[in-house]
C-alpha positions as CSV (number, residue, x, y, z in Angstrom):
1,M,154.4,110.1,36.4
2,N,153.9,106.5,37.7
3,I,153.3,106.5,41.4
4,L,151.8,103.9,43.8
5,K,150.8,105.4,47.2
6,Y,150.3,102.3,49.3
7,D,147.4,103.6,51.4
8,E,145.6,105.0,48.4
9,T,146.0,102.0,46.1
10,E,143.4,99.2,46.1
11,A,144.9,95.7,46.2
12,T,143.9,92.9,43.8
13,Q,142.6,90.1,45.9
14,L,143.8,86.9,44.3
15,T,142.6,84.4,47.0
16,P,141.1,85.0,50.5
17,T,144.7,84.9,51.9
18,L,146.7,86.6,49.0
19,S,146.6,90.1,47.6
20,R,148.9,92.3,45.5
21,K,149.6,95.8,44.4
22,L,151.9,96.6,41.5
23,I,153.8,99.3,39.6
24,R,155.7,98.9,36.4
25,T,157.7,100.5,33.7
26,N,158.2,99.0,30.2
27,N,160.9,96.6,31.5
28,L,160.5,96.3,35.2
29,M,157.7,95.4,37.6
30,T,157.5,95.7,41.4
31,V,154.8,93.8,43.3
32,I,153.7,94.1,46.9
33,V,152.4,90.7,47.9
34,E,150.4,90.4,51.1
35,F,149.9,87.0,52.7
36,S,147.5,86.1,55.6
37,G,146.1,82.9,57.1
38,G,149.5,81.6,58.3
39,P,151.4,79.9,59.5
40,M,150.9,77.5,56.6
41,A,151.1,73.7,57.2
42,E,152.5,73.2,53.7
43,P,154.3,75.5,51.2
44,D,152.5,77.0,48.2
45,P,152.9,74.8,45.1
46,Y,156.3,75.1,43.3
47,H,156.3,77.3,40.2
48,S,158.6,78.8,37.7
49,H,158.5,81.7,35.2
50,P,160.9,83.1,32.6
51,H,161.3,86.3,34.5
52,E,164.2,87.1,36.8
53,Q,163.0,87.9,40.3
54,T,164.2,89.5,43.4
55,C,162.2,89.5,46.7
56,Y,162.5,91.6,49.8
57,I,160.8,90.3,53.0
58,A,159.2,93.5,54.3
59,E,157.2,91.9,57.1
60,G,156.8,88.4,58.6
61,E,158.8,85.1,58.1
62,V,158.8,82.6,55.3
63,L,160.5,79.4,54.4
64,Y,162.0,79.8,50.9
65,L,162.2,76.6,48.9
66,E,164.1,76.3,45.6
67,E,164.4,73.1,43.6
68,G,167.7,71.3,44.4
69,E,168.5,73.5,47.4
70,D,167.8,73.2,51.2
71,P,164.9,75.3,52.5
72,I,166.0,78.6,54.0
73,H,164.2,80.5,56.8
74,L,163.9,84.2,55.9
75,K,162.6,87.1,58.0
76,S,161.9,90.8,57.7
77,G,164.9,92.5,56.0
78,D,166.1,89.5,54.1
79,L,166.2,89.2,50.3
80,F,166.4,86.4,47.8
81,A,166.8,86.2,44.0
82,V,165.3,83.6,41.6
83,A,166.9,82.9,38.3
84,S,164.8,82.6,35.2
85,G,163.1,79.2,34.9
86,K,164.1,78.1,38.5
87,R,161.3,76.2,40.4
88,H,160.6,77.8,43.8
89,A,158.0,78.2,46.5
90,I,157.4,79.8,49.9
91,Q,155.7,78.7,53.1
92,L,154.3,81.3,55.4
93,L,155.7,80.8,58.9
94,T,153.9,83.8,60.6
95,P,150.2,84.8,60.6
96,T,150.9,87.4,57.9
97,A,153.8,88.5,55.6
98,R,154.5,91.3,53.1
99,L,156.9,90.5,50.3
100,I,158.2,93.0,47.7
101,D,158.9,91.3,44.4
102,S,160.7,92.8,41.4
103,F,160.5,91.1,38.0
104,N,162.3,91.6,34.7
105,P,160.7,91.6,32.1
106,V,157.3,92.7,33.2
107,R,154.9,89.8,34.2
108,E,152.2,90.3,31.6
109,D,150.2,87.5,33.3
110,F,149.8,89.9,36.3
111,L,148.2,92.7,34.3
């Protein structure tokens, strides 16, 4: 059985203001991403990946930026999807935010 109990799972601290917890199957990965240190004056750098992605804003507010599109202000309860290979970024608008990302296929670079 593959279970992630939020309060019992240690996060991987990627930077002083970014951590994540993840669970996966053979073909799907869900990642809880915690941001702090906001609001940010600038967005994170644009990036892309071959994985399809959906994202649920669990807490906080972000500005979602996607190449070729107008920025969109998203808040708790909102979702967005990113196509494979599409360049995108976020900018934290609140002191903290929690995003729930799902990826297909699994992001081997996160393991």
